[in-house]
C-alpha positions in Angstrom: 0.0 0.0 0.0 1.1 3.5 -0.7 0.0 6.9 0.3 0.5 10.3 -1.7 2.7 12.9 -0.3 -0.1 15.2 0.6 -1.8 12.5 2.7 1.5 11.6 4.4 2.2 15.3 5.2 -1.3 15.6 6.7 -1.0 12.4 8.8 2.4 13.4 10.1 1.5 17.0 10.9 4.1 18.3 8.5 4.3 19.8 5.0 4.9 18.3 1.5 7.9 20.8 1.3 9.5 19.3 4.4 9.1 15.8 3.0 10.7 16.8 -0.3 13.5 18.4 1.8 13.9 15.1 3.8 14.1 13.3 0.4 16.8 15.6 -0.8 18.8 14.8 2.2 18.3 11.1 1.7 16.4 10.8 5.1 12.9 9.8 3.9 12.7 9.0 0.2 9.4 8.2 -1.6 9.0 4.6 -2.6 8.1 5.8 -6.2 7.4 8.9 -8.2 4.4 8.8 -10.6 4.6 9.8 -14.2 2.8 13.0 -13.1 5.5 13.8 -10.7 3.5 12.8 -7.6 5.4 11.1 -4.9 4.2 8.1 -3.0 5.3 6.6 0.2 5.1 2.9 1.1 5.1 1.3 4.7 8.8 1.3 4.9 9.1 5.0 4.1 6.4 5.8 6.7 8.4 3.9 9.4 11.5 5.8 8.5 9.5 9.1 8.8 8.3 8.2 12.2 11.8 7.6 13.3 12.9 10.9 11.9 10.1 12.7 13.7 11.0 10.9 17.0 14.6 11.9 16.6 13.6 15.5 15.8 11.6 15.5 19.0 14.6 14.6 20.9 16.3 17.7 19.6 18.7 16.1 17.0 19.6 18.0 14.0 19.0 16.6 10.5 22.8 15.6 9.9 22.8 13.8 13.3 19.5 12.0 12.3 21.0 10.9 9.1 24.0 9.3 11.0 21.6 7.5 13.3 19.6 6.2 10.4 22.7 4.9 8.7 24.1 3.4 11.9 20.8 1.8 13.1 19.3 -0.2 10.2 17.2 -2.4 12.4 14.0 -0.3 12.4 11.9 -2.4 15.0 14.9 -2.5 17.4 15.4 1.3 17.1 11.7 1.9 17.5 11.6 -0.3 20.6 14.4 2.0 22.2 12.2 5.0 21.1 9.2 3.5 22.8 11.2 2.8 26.0 12.2 6.3 26.1 8.6 7.6 25.4 7.2 5.5 28.2 10.0 6.8 30.6 9.2 10.4 29.6 5.4 9.8 30.1 6.0 8.5 33.6 8.3 11.4 34.3 5.7 13.9 33.1 2.9 12.3 35.0 5.0 12.6 38.2 5.7 16.2 37.5 2.2 17.0 36.9 1.2 15.3 40.2 4.0 17.2 42.0 3.0 20.6 40.6 -0.7 19.9 41.4 0.1 19.1 44.9 2.2 22.3 45.2 -0.6 24.4 44.0 -3.1 22.6 46.2 -0.8 23.1 49.2 -0.2 26.8 48.5 -3.9 27.5 47.9 -4.7 25.7 51.1 -2.4 27.7 53.1 -0.4 24.6 54.3 3.3 24.2 54.7 5.2 23.2 51.5 7.4 20.2 51.8 10.5 20.9 49.7 11.5 17.2 49.6 8.1 16.4 47.7 8.3 19.2 45.2 10.7 17.6 42.8 9.4 14.2 42.0 9.8 13.8 38.2 12.5 16.6 37.8 15.3 14.2 37.2 18.0 16.0 35.3 20.0 12.7 34.7 17.7 11.8 31.8 19.6 14.4 29.7 23.0 12.9 30.5 23.6 11.5 27.1 22.6 14.6 25.2 24.5 17.0 27.4 27.6 14.8 27.0 27.1 14.6 23.3 26.8 18.5 22.9 29.3 19.6 25.4 31.2 16.8 26.8 31.2 14.3 29.7 33.1 16.7 32.0 30.5 19.5 31.5 27.7 17.0 32.5 29.8 15.7 35.5 30.4 19.3 36.8 26.8 20.3 36.4 25.7 17.0 38.1 27.9 17.6 41.1 26.6 21.2 41.4 23.0 20.2 41.4 23.3 17.3 43.8 25.2 19.5 46.3 22.3 21.9 46.7 19.6 21.5 49.4 15.9 21.0 48.4 15.4 24.8 49.3 18.2 25.8 47.1 16.9 23.8 44.2 13.5 25.3 44.7 14.9 28.9 44.5 16.9 28.0 41.5 13.8 26.5 39.8 11.9 29.7 40.7 14.6 31.9 39.2 14.7 30.1 36.0 10.8 30.1 35.8 10.7 33.9 36.4 13.4 34.5 33.7 11.4 32.5 31.2 8.2 34.3 32.0 9.9 37.7 31.6 11.3 36.6 28.2 7.8 35.5 27.1 6.3 38.8 28.3 9.0 40.9 26.4 8.5 38.9 23.2 4.7 39.4 23.5 5.2 43.2 23.9 7.2 43.2 20.6 10.4 44.7 22.2 13.5 45.3 20.1 15.8 42.3 20.9 18.8 44.8 20.9 17.0 47.3 23.1 17.7 48.1 26.7 15.0 45.9 28.2 15.8 42.9 26.2 19.6 43.3 26.8 18.8 43.5 30.5 17.2 40.1 30.2 20.1 38.8 28.0 22.4 40.0 31.0 20.3 38.0 33.4 20.5 35.0 31.1 24.3 35.4 31.0 24.6 35.7 34.8 22.3 32.6 35.3 24.4 30.4 33.0 27.7 31.8 34.5 26.6 30.2 37.7 26.1 26.8 36.4 29.4 24.7 36.5 30.0 22.8 33.3 28.9 25.6 31.0 31.7 26.7 28.6 33.3 29.8 30.2 32.2 28.9 33.8 34.9 30.2 36.2 36.5 32.4 33.4 34.0 35.3 33.3 31.0 33.5 32.1 29.7 31.8 28.8 31.6 32.4 25.7 30.2 34.3 22.7 29.9 31.2 20.6 28.1 29.2 23.4 25.9 32.0 24.4 24.7 32.8 20.9 24.6 29.1 20.1 22.1 28.6 22.9 19.8 31.1 21.1 20.0 28.9 18.0 19.2 25.8 20.1 16.2 27.4 21.7 14.7 28.0 18.2 15.6 24.6 16.7 14.5 22.4 19.7 10.8 22.6 20.5 11.4 21.6 24.1 13.4 24.8 24.7 11.1 27.0 22.5 8.2 26.0 24.7 9.9 27.7 27.7 9.7 31.0 25.7 6.2 30.7 24.4 7.0 28.9 21.2 9.0 29.5 18.0 8.4 33.3 17.9 9.4 33.8 21.5 12.4 31.7 21.1 13.4 33.6 18.1 13.2 36.8 20.1 15.5 35.3 22.7 17.9 34.1 20.1 18.2 37.6 18.5 18.7 39.2 22.0 21.4 36.8 23.0 23.1 37.2 19.7 23.0 41.0 20.1 24.5 40.7 23.6 27.2 38.3 22.4 28.1 40.7 19.6 28.3 43.7 21.9 29.9 42.2 25.1 31.5 38.8 24.4 33.1 39.2 20.9 
């Protein structure tokens, strides 16, 4: 059985243009092209597309995805690993939801918060492989030691600081501020100061993040939906990216 490109795009929540781009990169090629130029995809192509979309959701870029597809030719085995990760992520999110709901109910009820119960599901170690791939094993190890050294109260304060910074970025983007303007650059300074305090980040202990790392994070926020969501989506992430790039050019170059 085969499906036309328009139907595949609709089912996958993407576009025909994206599918053609994937074909140009050799990621997901149509099973055949009709005499009229229409592209059709068989079951094997759909399985490959599913794998590509899963890897994109993990934050991998297209070149990295191509390497994974070349290295892991056993599609069922690869999908089993994806399924295990998704199930783990589902469990983690359910625990986070329960934890946050309990915090809200406790606060609204005027009861005393129990710090040791506020972080169920907030397990940073799930990102170990990704951090080590992007920035090296030493970066993860330093950040891990730093996080584990904090008390529950210190972790709560740090989470609150990060949440407030993200909220201020979203508000600034919604207001349509100039990324290079005074207010946006003040937020960029806060972002810089926050990152400078996290061991393992490039430049930690030497004055703060490097220009390449700082501006590169902005690009990552746009490219990775998980990060973009912190800033209100793609448009908010693009605002943060432009502000960080302007800061890096003005202060870190």
